N, C-alpha and C positions, 0 to 999 in steps of 0.2 A: 760456630758449628752446631749451636744448641736451635739458635735460632734457624739456620738452613735445615734442619732434623725439625720445627716445629713445623717450618711451609709445607713439609714435603708431605705430612700430615695432609690425608681426605679429608676435606672439607663438611661437614654434617649439615650447615647451613643453607638453603633453599631461601632464593632469592624469588620473589614474584613479579612481577611488572604487569599493571593495570597499565594502559593507558582513558586516559577521564578528559575529555573535551570541553572547553572553555566555551559559551554560548553567553553572549551578550543582545539581553534584551530590552526591550523598549518597550514602557509599560504606560498607558494610557491614568488618568486620576483613579478612575473608578475598578481599572483593573488591580492597579496598586491598593486602594481600599480593600479590593476581592481579596488579594493575599495575603494584607493583615490582618484579617477576618480569619483566615483559615488558618495561619500563623497561630492566633491568640488561641484559636478555637483549641487546636491539636498540639499544639506547641512542639509545633517541628521547626527546623532552621528553613532560611528562604528556599536553599536547592531541596531541600525536602519536601515541603509544598507544590513547590512543583513539580515532583518524579509522580511522585504521586496523582497529582491534576493531567501530566501524561498519560501514567498508567489507565487513569479511569476512562480519559479518551479517548484512549487504543480500542479496552473495553468494550468501549460505547460504541464503538466504530464496526467491531466485530459484529456487533448484536441487530445491527442495524440489515435491512436484506438491501442487497445491490439488487440494482437494473440488471438484468441479464440480456447480453444478444437476441435469443428466443422474442423475451419477453417486448421488445422492441419491434421483432418482426410482428408478430404477435398482433400485436395494434395498428399494427398498417394497413388498412382495407382495401387491397387488391382489387375484392369482386369475385365476382367466381370466374375462376382461372388465370386469376392472377395478370400481367403482362406476356403471357403465354400465348403463342401464333398456334399453336396446336398442342393435344395431349401430349403425355412425356412420354406415351408408348408410341405413338406418329414422330416423333421427333424428329430423324433422321430423313424420312420420309418430307417433311417439314420443311426445313434445313434447303434441301432439292429443289421444291415447287416454289420457295422464297427464290434460290439465286437461278432461278430459268426469271420467273418475272422479272428480276433486278436487271440480268443482264439482255430481255425482249425489249430494254427500254430504248 
């Protein structure tokens, strides 16, 4: 009976569950040497050294300026007016004229 009472008491333990993925990585000789140097200099494990390297790479990527679509568009030289057949203010009139010319062919 005491056993049943003990099981009925609310548990005060909290179980935390963390998922840690396992990755397999192939390193060439130069990368192995670099990893060994980093481990020796920092005193961390392989896992710790790789985690620090990933964080450093992520931070470096965030710091780089990426090319935006507008930058690409600005670099394209379309000349005066680009490929437009008419100014934007006259677009409807220009479309009608182009369709009339196309239909008369």
